[in-house]
N, C-alpha and C positions, 0 to 999 in steps of 0.2 A: 198376462195371457192374451188379452185383445191384441196388443202389439205384435205378439208372436204369430197369431193367427193372421193378422194383416200382412205381415212379412211373408208368410207362406202364400197367400193370395197373390202378392205381388210377384213372388217367385214363379208361381204357376203361369202368370201372364208372361214372364220372361221365357218359360218353357214353351208356350204357345208361340211367342214371337221367334223362337229359335227354329221351329219346325214349319211355321206358316210361311209360304212364299210371300215376299214383299214386306214382311215386318221383321225388323232386325232385333234379335235379343239384346244385342249390344246397346242399341239406341235406348231400349227400355231400361237397361241397367244404368244408362247415363241419366235418364229422366227420374228414375227412382233414387238416384243419388248414391248408388252403390258400386258404380263402374270403377271409381278410384280405389276403393277398398278390394275389389275383386282383382284388379291389375297388381296391386301391392302384393296380395296374397299369392297370385300365380307366379309373380316374379321371384319371391322369396318364401315359399310355402312353409318350410321348417322354422325359419326365423319369426314368422308372423302367425304361426299356428295358434298360439295362446290368446293373442289379441284379436285376430281377425275371424277365427273359426266360430266363436259364440255369436258373432254379428251375422255371418253368412250362412250358418246352418239352417235356419228357417227358409231362407231364400232357396238353398239347395234342395231342401225337401220339396217345396212347392215346384221348383224347376223340373224335377223328375216326374212328379205327378202330371203336371201340365204337358210335358213333352211326350211322354208315353200314352197319355189319355187321348190326344188328338190324332197321333200317328195312324192308328188303324182306321179311324173315320176318313182321314185324307186319302188313304190308299184306296178305300172303296169309292169315293167320289171321283178320283182320278181314273179309275178303271171303268166305272159305269157312265160317267158324264165327263169325258176329258176336256172338251172345248169350253163348255160353260164353266167348269171349275177353273181352268187356266184363266178365263175371262174375269172371274171374281178375283183371282190372284193379281192380275193386271190392274184391276181397280184398287186392290189393297195397296199395291205398290204406288200407284198414281195418288192415292189419298195420303200417303205418307211423305211424299215428296216435299210439301211445304214445310214439314217439321224438320225434315232432313236439311234443307237449305238454311233454315233458321238456326239450327245446331251448328251447321258448318260455318256460319258467319258469326258465331258468338264471340270469337276472338279476333274479329276483323277479316276483311277480304283484301286480296291484291290481284294483279294481273296473273301472277303465278298460280293462284288458286283456280282461275278460269282456264288457264292453259293446261293445268293438271286435269281438270274436269273433261276437257276436250280429248286429251291424250288417253285418258282412262277409257273413254267411250270408243275412240278409234281402235285401242288394243283389243277390247272385248269384241267389237265388231269384226276386226280382222281374224281373230281367233276362231269365232264361231262360224263366220262366213267361210273360212278356209276349211273347218271340219265339214261343213255342209257341201261345199264344192267337191271335196275329196270323197264324199258319200261315206264318211267314217261311221261305222256301226259298233257301238260300244256294248259289249256283253258284260254285265256285272260279274266281277270276280273278286278274289281276296284283295288284290293290289288296288282295284278301283274303289272297293269299299273303304280302304285306308284313305284314298282320296277324298271319298265323301265325308269321312271322319275329320279330315283336314279342313274341308270347307265349313263343317258344322262348328268346329272350334274357332275358326276365323271369324264366323258371324257373330261370336261373343266377344272376341278380343278386339275387333275392328268394328266400332259403331257404324251402323248404316250398311253393313254387308249382310245381306240375306244369303244363307247357305244355298238356297235354291237358285241363286243367280247363275252359276255355272252348271249346276247338276241338271236343271230342267231342260235347257237346250240340248245337253249331251244324252238326254234319255235315262239318266241315273237317278233322278229324283224319286220317281214313283217306286221302283224296286227297292230302294234304300229305306224309304219311309214305310213300305210294306213289310220289309224285314224287321224294322223296329217295332212296328204295331204287332207283329206276330211273334215277337221275341225270338227271332231266328238268330241263333249264335253265329252262324256263318256270316251274319251281316254285323251283328253286335260287336264280336270280337275284333275284326279288322277295323271297324268303324271307331272302337274305343282306342285302338292302337294309333290310328291317324290323329285323333283328337288329342291324346296325351302327348304324342310327338310334337304336335302343333304348339300346344301350351308350353312344352319345355323349350322349344327352339325359338319360338317367335314372340312369346309374351313380353320379353324384355325389350326386344327390337321395336315391336308395335307400340309399346308403352312409351319408349323414347321418341319414336317418330311422331306420335300424336302430341307429346308433350312439347317437342320443339318445332313441329311444323303442323300444327293442328288443322289450319284452314286448307292448306295444300293437300294433305292427306285425305281429309273428309271430303273435299271436292272431287278428288280423283275417284274415290269410292261412289260418289254420286253419279259421276259420268259412267262408270261401270254398271250401276243399277239401271240407269235410264235406258242404255243401249241394250243390255241384256233383257230388259223388259220388252222393248220393241221386237227383239228377235223371237220372243215366244208367243207373240199375238197369233192366234189362228186365223190368218187373213182369209184362207180358202173357206173357212166355216161361215164367215160373214156373207160370202157370195153363193153359198150353197142353196139357200132358200130364204124367203122373207122371214119365215118362222125362226130359223136358226140365227139370223141376224138380229132379230128383235130380242130373242133370248139372251144372245151374247151381250147386247147392249144393256139389258136390264141387270145382267150379272156383273158388268163392270161398274154400273151405277151403285149396286148393292156393295160391291168391294170398296168403292170410294167412301160410301156413307159409313161403313163399318170401321174404316180407317180413321175417318174424321172424328167419329164418336170416341174411339179408343185414344186418339191424340188429345181431345179436349179432356178426357178423363185423366190422362197422364198429366197434362198441363195444370189441371185443378190440384192434383196431388202435390206437384212441384211447388205451386204457389202457396199451398198450405204449409209446406215445409219451410218456405222462406218467411 
């Protein structure tokens, strides 16, 4: 029973990681030692139902609780205190980078790894800069909520990819999280469709990619994460007034501290398992 409850707790942390900007649920799955089991189950759910479902069930229960529990709080904070909230998220991402680099180099590094990281950063910079230059205003709708579901599922399938990476610069993160927190079915249904399609179509591909090209794939994700983080920093807020600048800096420091504490906690659990 204690083990079951602890697994639920770990699952809730994965749920928190899935919705919190800058913290990847996939990375937490890797750290908790369940990523391989999850990918095996997603790749062949019917074949591995009897062997993997009992193991993953408590994690699934915790994931749902953690995911839904934090969504409403995040929606409120982003609406009332947008710039300080984003700065906390920037701090969370920054604090997680050392563990991401450590995980990315777990199987060695090569020139291709760093090239992939640079190309990943260039790609996301070009994409987000192009959208900003074209002054693209995205209104959330059924199809965009499917895209949000795609990003959410990808954050679990691809370790290191936070689903807010693309959604926040596009202005889709807050309405999507708000819809989840309020159990809005106009958001939940297309989001679920997008997540399910992603799992069906990409789980085998991503699993194979990380299995055969782990370092290159992981470093490409790190490049995307770093550049996307730079793109969401509210630079204007820092120059608006001395007070806002100080508040933003404090929020970034708090985010880094929280991410560091969480990383040490995860490392301790991993070391105990070994």
